ZAZAKE-208232 format. One line per 8 residues: their letters; for each residue x, y, z of N, C-alpha, C, O. Coordinates in nm, 3 decimals. Layout:
N
A = X,Y,Z,X,Y,Z,X,Y,Z,X,Y,Z; ...;
END
This chain:
178
MLFEKEGL = -0.131,0.764,1.476,-0.026,0.664,1.453,-0.055,0.535,1.539,-0.110,0.521,1.649; 0.001,0.449,1.453,0.011,0.323,1.498,0.112,0.293,1.630,0.088,0.252,1.744; 0.245,0.335,1.557,0.385,0.323,1.664,0.453,0.368,1.622,0.470,0.374,1.500; 0.521,0.416,1.705,0.717,0.457,1.699,0.789,0.403,1.752,0.773,0.371,1.870; 0.905,0.369,1.675,1.033,0.289,1.738,1.151,0.341,1.671,1.171,0.334,1.549; 1.220,0.389,1.749,1.393,0.440,1.710,1.380,0.476,1.553,1.421,0.407,1.460; 1.312,0.603,1.545,1.339,0.639,1.405,1.207,0.606,1.312,1.171,0.680,1.221; 1.147,0.493,1.345,1.056,0.436,1.268,0.895,0.487,1.324,0.859,0.496,1.441;
RVRELLQR = 0.821,0.513,1.210,0.711,0.536,1.242,0.561,0.505,1.149,0.522,0.559,1.045; 0.516,0.424,1.211,0.384,0.394,1.122,0.280,0.444,1.130,0.233,0.443,1.244; 0.204,0.503,1.032,0.075,0.580,1.031,-0.047,0.541,0.932,-0.017,0.475,0.833; -0.174,0.573,0.949,-0.307,0.552,0.855,-0.249,0.639,0.737,-0.200,0.752,0.732; -0.273,0.539,0.645,-0.267,0.613,0.491,-0.363,0.672,0.483,-0.477,0.629,0.500; -0.322,0.809,0.446,-0.425,0.946,0.406,-0.412,0.964,0.248,-0.326,0.921,0.171; -0.534,1.047,0.223,-0.553,1.107,0.100,-0.456,1.127,0.028,-0.447,1.071,-0.081; -0.350,1.221,0.081,-0.239,1.282,0.038,-0.124,1.199,0.020,-0.013,1.244,-0.008;
DKLLLVNW = -0.155,1.057,0.038,-0.023,0.991,0.017,-0.062,0.898,-0.153,0.005,0.798,-0.179; -0.138,0.932,-0.221,-0.182,0.859,-0.320,-0.086,0.882,-0.412,-0.052,0.785,-0.480; -0.023,1.006,-0.435,0.123,1.028,-0.512,0.216,0.962,-0.472,0.263,0.895,-0.564; 0.278,0.945,-0.355,0.376,0.841,-0.299,0.338,0.709,-0.326,0.430,0.630,-0.343; 0.228,0.669,-0.332,0.206,0.510,-0.390,0.219,0.505,-0.510,0.307,0.423,-0.535; 0.162,0.569,-0.637,0.193,0.604,-0.772,0.350,0.601,-0.781,0.406,0.523,-0.859; 0.422,0.689,-0.697,0.554,0.706,-0.745,0.600,0.546,-0.681,0.602,0.481,-0.785; 0.632,0.461,-0.582,0.655,0.353,-0.579,0.615,0.275,-0.644,0.710,0.208,-0.683;
LSNPVVLE = 0.495,0.229,-0.696,0.415,0.150,-0.745,0.461,0.143,-0.913,0.419,0.056,-0.989; 0.531,0.224,-0.944,0.572,0.258,-1.118,0.665,0.256,-1.110,0.700,0.270,-1.228; 0.783,0.246,-1.032,0.918,0.196,-1.020,0.959,0.057,-1.028,0.966,-0.021,-0.934; 0.990,0.030,-1.174,1.033,-0.138,-1.185,1.109,-0.237,-1.083,1.093,-0.359,-1.078; 1.207,-0.146,-0.991,1.281,-0.187,-0.898,1.190,-0.223,-0.806,1.178,-0.345,-0.794; 1.112,-0.146,-0.728,0.987,-0.222,-0.664,0.909,-0.285,-0.681,0.858,-0.365,-0.602; 0.875,-0.258,-0.814,0.771,-0.363,-0.863,0.799,-0.506,-0.879,0.706,-0.586,-0.883; 0.957,-0.554,-0.891,1.014,-0.662,-0.877,0.935,-0.799,-0.839,0.907,-0.904,-0.896;
YYEGRDNS = 0.916,-0.742,-0.713,0.875,-0.835,-0.612,0.726,-0.790,-0.518,0.681,-0.861,-0.428; 0.670,-0.666,-0.558,0.560,-0.621,-0.509,0.445,-0.592,-0.626,0.427,-0.472,-0.640; 0.375,-0.664,-0.701,0.292,-0.654,-0.769,0.366,-0.711,-0.945,0.311,-0.798,-1.011; 0.456,-0.660,-0.976,0.533,-0.711,-1.059,0.550,-0.578,-1.201,0.467,-0.496,-1.240; 0.672,-0.601,-1.242,0.670,-0.517,-1.328,0.637,-0.482,-1.449,0.693,-0.399,-1.520; 0.524,-0.561,-1.480,0.415,-0.565,-1.561,0.301,-0.516,-1.531,0.202,-0.537,-1.602; 0.297,-0.424,-1.391,0.179,-0.401,-1.327,0.169,-0.256,-1.269,0.098,-0.225,-1.173; 0.247,-0.175,-1.337,0.242,-0.056,-1.306,0.132,0.055,-1.252,0.034,0.077,-1.323;
FDLEKVDD = 0.147,0.122,-1.135,0.028,0.172,-1.091,0.051,0.325,-1.150,0.157,0.382,-1.173; -0.087,0.374,-1.165,-0.143,0.496,-1.191,-0.202,0.540,-1.103,-0.205,0.466,-1.004; -0.292,0.704,-1.090,-0.351,0.718,-1.003,-0.485,0.664,-0.968,-0.528,0.658,-0.853; -0.562,0.617,-1.099,-0.685,0.544,-1.089,-0.657,0.400,-1.032,-0.744,0.339,-0.969; -0.553,0.357,-1.051,-0.508,0.192,-1.011,-0.473,0.231,-0.863,-0.512,0.137,-0.795; -0.440,0.289,-0.815,-0.388,0.366,-0.650,-0.556,0.379,-0.589,-0.597,0.323,-0.487; -0.616,0.445,-0.658,-0.737,0.474,-0.580,-0.844,0.291,-0.580,-0.934,0.237,-0.514; -0.783,0.271,-0.664,-0.877,0.141,-0.647,-0.857,0.048,-0.598,-0.944,-0.029,-0.557;
KFYNCNDD = -0.725,0.030,-0.587,-0.645,-0.063,-0.463,-0.609,-0.036,-0.332,-0.581,-0.122,-0.249; -0.609,0.103,-0.310,-0.597,0.132,-0.186,-0.666,0.208,-0.134,-0.634,0.239,-0.019; -0.768,0.260,-0.183,-0.853,0.377,-0.105,-0.984,0.342,-0.150,-1.065,0.385,-0.067; -1.037,0.289,-0.235,-1.179,0.261,-0.271,-1.208,0.100,-0.266,-1.248,0.034,-0.362; -1.180,0.051,-0.131,-1.195,-0.061,-0.071,-1.264,-0.071,0.040,-1.248,0.005,0.135; -1.354,-0.176,0.036,-1.459,-0.215,0.148,-1.412,-0.329,0.182,-1.463,-0.433,0.138; -1.290,-0.331,0.278,-1.250,-0.419,0.346,-1.204,-0.416,0.514,-1.192,-0.315,0.583; -1.186,-0.526,0.548,-1.109,-0.460,0.664,-0.946,-0.519,0.689,-0.907,-0.604,0.768;
VSRCIIEF = -0.874,-0.440,0.592,-0.740,-0.423,0.601,-0.720,-0.313,0.627,-0.779,-0.222,0.570; -0.624,-0.295,0.727,-0.588,-0.176,0.740,-0.436,-0.114,0.684,-0.329,-0.175,0.688; -0.455,0.005,0.641,-0.329,0.034,0.545,-0.266,0.164,0.585,-0.333,0.266,0.601; -0.098,0.156,0.604,-0.051,0.226,0.660,0.090,0.281,0.579,0.144,0.207,0.497; 0.138,0.399,0.605,0.288,0.440,0.535,0.378,0.427,0.655,0.360,0.431,0.776; 0.496,0.408,0.565,0.598,0.370,0.672,0.676,0.481,0.685,0.702,0.530,0.575; 0.723,0.539,0.776,0.807,0.660,0.777,0.924,0.646,0.864,0.918,0.601,0.978; 1.063,0.696,0.789,1.170,0.688,0.911,1.251,0.793,0.904,1.314,0.821,0.802;
EGKDLGYI = 1.256,0.849,0.995,1.371,0.942,1.021,1.274,1.086,0.941,1.330,1.173,0.874; 1.151,1.085,0.963,1.093,1.201,0.919,1.046,1.168,0.751,0.969,1.245,0.694; 1.093,1.063,0.692,1.078,1.064,0.500,1.001,0.951,0.516,1.036,0.859,0.589; 0.872,0.949,0.437,0.788,0.857,0.399,0.889,0.779,0.279,0.945,0.831,0.183; 0.889,0.646,0.320,0.967,0.548,0.240,0.875,0.406,0.185,0.916,0.315,0.114; 0.740,0.424,0.242,0.708,0.266,0.225,0.545,0.268,0.300,0.484,0.352,0.367; 0.513,0.129,0.249,0.370,0.072,0.250,0.373,-0.024,0.365,0.479,-0.084,0.387; 0.260,-0.047,0.446,0.256,-0.157,0.531,0.115,-0.197,0.565,0.057,-0.121,0.642;
QYYRFDEM = 0.046,-0.308,0.519,-0.070,-0.351,0.563,-0.122,-0.471,0.651,-0.062,-0.575,0.624; -0.225,-0.486,0.758,-0.236,-0.570,0.811,-0.375,-0.561,0.806,-0.456,-0.475,0.774; -0.381,-0.769,0.880,-0.569,-0.789,0.847,-0.570,-0.880,0.919,-0.462,-0.935,0.938; -0.697,-0.938,0.990,-0.720,-1.025,1.036,-0.751,-1.183,0.970,-0.866,-1.196,0.927; -0.695,-1.258,0.964,-0.662,-1.372,0.855,-0.785,-1.438,0.890,-0.810,-1.485,1.000; -0.872,-1.438,0.774,-0.995,-1.545,0.799,-1.029,-1.572,0.646,-0.953,-1.527,0.560; -1.120,-1.632,0.618,-1.167,-1.698,0.476,-1.187,-1.578,0.380,-1.169,-1.576,0.259; -1.222,-1.495,0.448,-1.262,-1.353,0.364,-1.108,-1.307,0.319,-1.092,-1.300,0.197;
TSKIDDYS = -1.006,-1.277,0.392,-0.915,-1.232,0.356,-0.804,-1.324,0.309,-0.712,-1.252,0.270; -0.777,-1.433,0.297,-0.705,-1.516,0.266,-0.745,-1.656,0.228,-0.808,-1.717,0.314; -0.719,-1.718,0.111,-0.712,-1.850,0.037,-0.658,-1.981,0.123,-0.679,-2.097,0.086; -0.591,-1.949,0.232,-0.469,-2.038,0.295,-0.546,-2.099,0.395,-0.577,-2.031,0.492; -0.576,-2.198,0.390,-0.685,-2.279,0.510,-0.610,-2.329,0.627,-0.674,-2.405,0.701; -0.507,-2.306,0.654,-0.392,-2.396,0.733,-0.431,-2.372,0.858,-0.358,-2.430,0.938; -0.525,-2.304,0.914,-0.529,-2.236,1.058,-0.685,-2.251,1.129,-0.792,-2.256,1.068; -0.663,-2.257,1.282,-0.809,-2.281,1.328,-0.854,-2.133,1.341,-0.791,-2.028,1.344;
EKEIIYGI = -1.007,-2.167,1.351,-1.041,-2.015,1.350,-1.065,-1.983,1.527,-1.134,-1.891,1.569; -1.010,-2.056,1.593,-0.993,-2.034,1.746,-0.887,-1.934,1.763,-0.897,-1.860,1.861; -0.793,-1.919,1.689,-0.666,-1.832,1.705,-0.690,-1.703,1.650,-0.757,-1.675,1.550; -0.619,-1.618,1.736,-0.634,-1.462,1.630,-0.497,-1.465,1.586,-0.399,-1.463,1.660; -0.501,-1.472,1.405,-0.413,-1.436,1.341,-0.422,-1.324,1.223,-0.524,-1.304,1.158; -0.288,-1.248,1.205,-0.312,-1.153,1.139,-0.212,-1.175,1.014,-0.100,-1.224,1.030; -0.262,-1.134,0.882,-0.162,-1.138,0.822,-0.115,-0.981,0.789,-0.180,-0.881,0.819; 0.019,-0.985,0.718,0.078,-0.835,0.688,0.141,-0.859,0.558,0.200,-0.965,0.539;
DQFIGEPD = 0.132,-0.758,0.455,0.223,-0.747,0.339,0.285,-0.586,0.352,0.218,-0.492,0.394; 0.424,-0.578,0.308,0.459,-0.460,0.295,0.550,-0.444,0.225,0.605,-0.548,0.189; 0.617,-0.294,0.166,0.741,-0.285,0.067,0.803,-0.157,0.122,0.738,-0.079,0.191; 0.933,-0.138,0.088,0.977,-0.015,0.116,1.016,0.028,-0.020,1.098,-0.032,-0.089; 0.945,0.148,-0.060,0.901,0.196,-0.215,1.048,0.291,-0.239,1.078,0.320,-0.354; 1.118,0.326,-0.148,1.233,0.391,-0.147,1.382,0.302,-0.171,1.459,0.290,-0.076; 1.413,0.244,-0.302,1.519,0.175,-0.279,1.664,0.221,-0.199,1.745,0.149,-0.141; 1.666,0.341,-0.214,1.833,0.397,-0.148,1.798,0.346,0.018,1.893,0.355,0.096;
YWNRGIGT = 1.678,0.298,0.068,1.679,0.270,0.202,1.658,0.136,0.234,1.608,0.093,0.338; 1.711,0.057,0.111,1.682,-0.132,0.127,1.848,-0.136,0.198,1.949,-0.069,0.176; 1.818,-0.244,0.288,1.943,-0.329,0.288,2.005,-0.204,0.439,2.119,-0.171,0.473; 1.913,-0.179,0.475,1.962,-0.067,0.592,1.923,-0.120,0.730,1.975,-0.070,0.829; 1.841,-0.212,0.741,1.786,-0.296,0.884,1.651,-0.230,0.897,1.576,-0.269,0.987; 1.604,-0.115,0.802,1.456,-0.088,0.834,1.351,-0.184,0.837,1.265,-0.212,0.920; 1.380,-0.229,0.718,1.274,-0.359,0.692,1.246,-0.454,0.835,1.131,-0.471,0.874; 1.343,-0.502,0.893,1.378,-0.599,0.990,1.324,-0.488,1.140,1.266,-0.532,1.240;
LLVKSMVE = 1.362,-0.346,1.116,1.270,-0.332,1.243,1.130,-0.295,1.237,1.062,-0.285,1.339; 1.085,-0.272,1.115,0.972,-0.226,1.093,0.876,-0.400,1.095,0.765,-0.413,1.147; 0.930,-0.480,1.046,0.856,-0.640,1.081,0.836,-0.641,1.220,0.722,-0.624,1.265; 0.935,-0.660,1.295,0.956,-0.674,1.454,0.873,-0.614,1.486,0.783,-0.670,1.549; 0.864,-0.455,1.455,0.766,-0.382,1.550,0.645,-0.407,1.487,0.559,-0.407,1.575; 0.590,-0.430,1.366,0.445,-0.449,1.360,0.414,-0.593,1.433,0.309,-0.615,1.493; 0.503,-0.671,1.421,0.482,-0.811,1.486,0.441,-0.765,1.626,0.321,-0.774,1.653; 0.519,-0.719,1.713,0.505,-0.668,1.842,0.338,-0.560,1.874,0.259,-0.556,1.968;
YLIEQKQA = 0.345,-0.503,1.768,0.238,-0.432,1.789,0.097,-0.544,1.745,-0.008,-0.525,1.806; 0.102,-0.617,1.675,0.016,-0.721,1.656,-0.030,-0.795,1.822,-0.136,-0.782,1.884; 0.066,-0.855,1.851,0.054,-0.919,1.974,0.038,-0.829,2.077,-0.048,-0.864,2.156; 0.085,-0.737,2.099,0.018,-0.672,2.249,-0.101,-0.583,2.211,-0.189,-0.557,2.293; -0.100,-0.533,2.072,-0.258,-0.458,2.080,-0.370,-0.538,2.020,-0.488,-0.514,2.043; -0.324,-0.640,1.937,-0.476,-0.678,1.886,-0.431,-0.842,1.938,-0.487,-0.918,1.858; -0.380,-0.895,2.003,-0.346,-1.030,2.092,-0.360,-1.101,1.994,-0.458,-1.174,1.977; -0.255,-1.087,1.905,-0.255,-1.217,1.786,-0.171,-1.314,1.858,-0.104,-1.279,1.956;
DRVVMDPQ = -0.171,-1.438,1.813,-0.134,-1.563,1.840,-0.052,-1.597,1.733,0.027,-1.683,1.773; -0.033,-1.571,1.615,0.035,-1.575,1.511,0.023,-1.441,1.408,-0.070,-1.361,1.405; 0.117,-1.441,1.345,0.121,-1.319,1.215,0.171,-1.413,1.103,0.258,-1.497,1.120; 0.103,-1.389,0.979,0.172,-1.480,0.851,0.216,-1.408,0.755,0.195,-1.287,0.757; 0.290,-1.469,0.648,0.296,-1.367,0.534,0.328,-1.501,0.465,0.360,-1.612,0.509; 0.304,-1.438,0.307,0.376,-1.528,0.191,0.462,-1.491,0.077,0.427,-1.484,-0.041; 0.577,-1.467,0.125,0.625,-1.402,0.012,0.670,-1.525,-0.104,0.670,-1.646,-0.081; 0.702,-1.471,-0.208,0.751,-1.534,-0.353,0.887,-1.610,-0.261,0.946,-1.553,-0.169;
VQNERALK = 0.913,-1.737,-0.306,1.012,-1.813,-0.297,1.144,-1.753,-0.348,1.251,-1.765,-0.289; 1.127,-1.689,-0.462,1.263,-1.641,-0.506,1.302,-1.501,-0.441,1.406,-1.444,-0.475; 1.210,-1.444,-0.340,1.251,-1.300,-0.302,1.340,-1.335,-0.211,1.304,-1.275,-0.110; 1.434,-1.397,-0.186,1.563,-1.441,-0.056,1.600,-1.310,0.020,1.636,-1.328,0.136; 1.598,-1.203,-0.018,1.633,-1.098,0.055,1.525,-1.061,0.142,1.550,-1.011,0.251; 1.412,-1.079,0.105,1.274,-1.052,0.203,1.290,-1.192,0.297,1.288,-1.183,0.420; 1.304,-1.299,0.240,1.316,-1.385,0.343,1.375,-1.370,0.468,1.320,-1.373,0.579; 1.513,-1.351,0.435,1.610,-1.370,0.520,1.570,-1.235,0.600,1.642,-1.225,0.699;
CYEKCGFN = 1.490,-1.142,0.591,1.483,-1.030,0.667,1.355,-1.105,0.755,1.355,-1.072,0.874; 1.272,-1.178,0.725,1.147,-1.220,0.821,1.204,-1.362,0.908,1.151,-1.422,1.001; 1.333,-1.389,0.837,1.377,-1.473,0.949,1.460,-1.476,1.069,1.477,-1.549,1.167; 1.514,-1.345,1.012,1.603,-1.249,1.134,1.474,-1.208,1.233,1.489,-1.197,1.355; 1.370,-1.191,1.180,1.249,-1.146,1.300,1.132,-1.255,1.329,1.010,-1.245,1.344; 1.214,-1.355,1.332,1.146,-1.479,1.406,1.041,-1.570,1.341,0.980,-1.660,1.399; 1.026,-1.530,1.202,0.958,-1.599,1.135,0.995,-1.743,1.059,1.104,-1.753,1.003; 0.901,-1.855,1.059,0.947,-2.009,1.021,0.881,-2.020,0.918,0.771,-1.965,0.916;
KVRILPEH = 0.931,-2.101,0.790,0.882,-2.132,0.706,0.781,-2.248,0.747,0.823,-2.335,0.824; 0.632,-2.255,0.694,0.580,-2.387,0.719,0.558,-2.447,0.601,0.599,-2.562,0.589; 0.497,-2.392,0.501,0.573,-2.481,0.346,0.535,-2.402,0.256,0.504,-2.284,0.276; 0.533,-2.464,0.137,0.525,-2.405,-0.022,0.373,-2.405,-0.039,0.294,-2.499,-0.044; 0.355,-2.266,-0.049,0.213,-2.264,-0.144,0.253,-2.237,-0.305,0.299,-2.133,-0.352; 0.220,-2.367,-0.379,0.248,-2.365,-0.502,0.156,-2.267,-0.606,0.048,-2.212,-0.583; 0.224,-2.266,-0.705,0.135,-2.124,-0.775,0.037,-2.034,-0.707,-0.080,-2.016,-0.741; 0.105,-1.976,-0.597,0.001,-1.904,-0.513,-0.020,-1.780,-0.560,-0.124,-1.723,-0.528;
EFHEGKYR = 0.057,-1.728,-0.629,0.077,-1.556,-0.688,0.054,-1.575,-0.821,0.097,-1.673,-0.882; -0.013,-1.485,-0.870,-0.010,-1.438,-1.071,0.122,-1.308,-1.039,0.102,-1.204,-0.977; 0.233,-1.344,-1.091,0.322,-1.226,-1.103,0.414,-1.237,-1.206,0.471,-1.342,-1.232; 0.434,-1.111,-1.280,0.499,-1.120,-1.413,0.452,-1.241,-1.536,0.518,-1.304,-1.619; 0.328,-1.239,-1.506,0.283,-1.313,-1.616,0.279,-1.469,-1.623,0.261,-1.547,-1.717; 0.303,-1.487,-1.497,0.311,-1.655,-1.428,0.257,-1.652,-1.288,0.245,-1.553,-1.215; 0.226,-1.784,-1.263,0.175,-1.826,-1.123,0.327,-1.844,-1.077,0.413,-1.899,-1.146; 0.347,-1.791,-0.956,0.436,-1.835,-0.869,0.429,-1.895,-0.737,0.330,-1.868,-0.669;
DCWLIEYK = 0.536,-1.987,-0.681,0.521,-2.028,-0.549,0.552,-1.962,-0.466,0.627,-1.865,-0.480; 0.493,-2.003,-0.341,0.528,-1.848,-0.249,0.560,-1.964,-0.110,0.516,-2.079,-0.105; 0.637,-1.907,-0.019,0.624,-1.955,0.157,0.500,-1.913,0.204,0.443,-1.813,0.160; 0.461,-1.977,0.279,0.391,-1.958,0.387,0.462,-1.976,0.534,0.487,-2.074,0.604; 0.485,-1.822,0.547,0.562,-1.806,0.680,0.481,-1.777,0.787,0.364,-1.747,0.762; 0.523,-1.779,0.916,0.470,-1.755,1.032,0.560,-1.734,1.135,0.673,-1.783,1.141; 0.487,-1.627,1.252,0.564,-1.591,1.380,0.454,-1.650,1.478,0.337,-1.644,1.442; 0.477,-1.690,1.566,0.436,-1.771,1.641,0.420,-1.692,1.787,0.521,-1.709,1.856;
NP = 0.325,-1.616,1.846,0.347,-1.572,1.981,0.403,-1.666,2.067,0.383,-1.776,2.016; 0.480,-1.682,2.200,0.578,-1.731,2.253,0.476,-1.787,2.378,0.522,-1.851,2.472;
END
């Protein structure tokens, strides 16, 4: 387990979690902002994207009050993990991506708790100088959450992510370790 805080637990992704990911990533409501509604996942696709990877991404399951309800990943930000080149190699920078796969748990403050807790973990345990994300510009609910967590908009990344048949603009946002 990575950490536990106020009913929230973040643990490493296990083989038994495959069907959870298939369930979440085949739900059009979840896919609207994560992967796209035209990009539903089956078991083979989950294996390819989350299990058969040879990279430095740490993949985790989010639990809240004993229920598995989402996914988060974090990675050291460098030329291998991102095409964004705004940052110096002298800093320790981490990127994170996440989603709550159970829509009944949306708008309950769990995302805010998750993001704040993950930032705290990365600063304390990984000595991160900054944590960055690149949410789509139109994902207003997520952006409000991230701003509540102390992230600031740095700049627009034009046509940064291919989503539902076209390239979408994203915000480069960051949290700086004070």
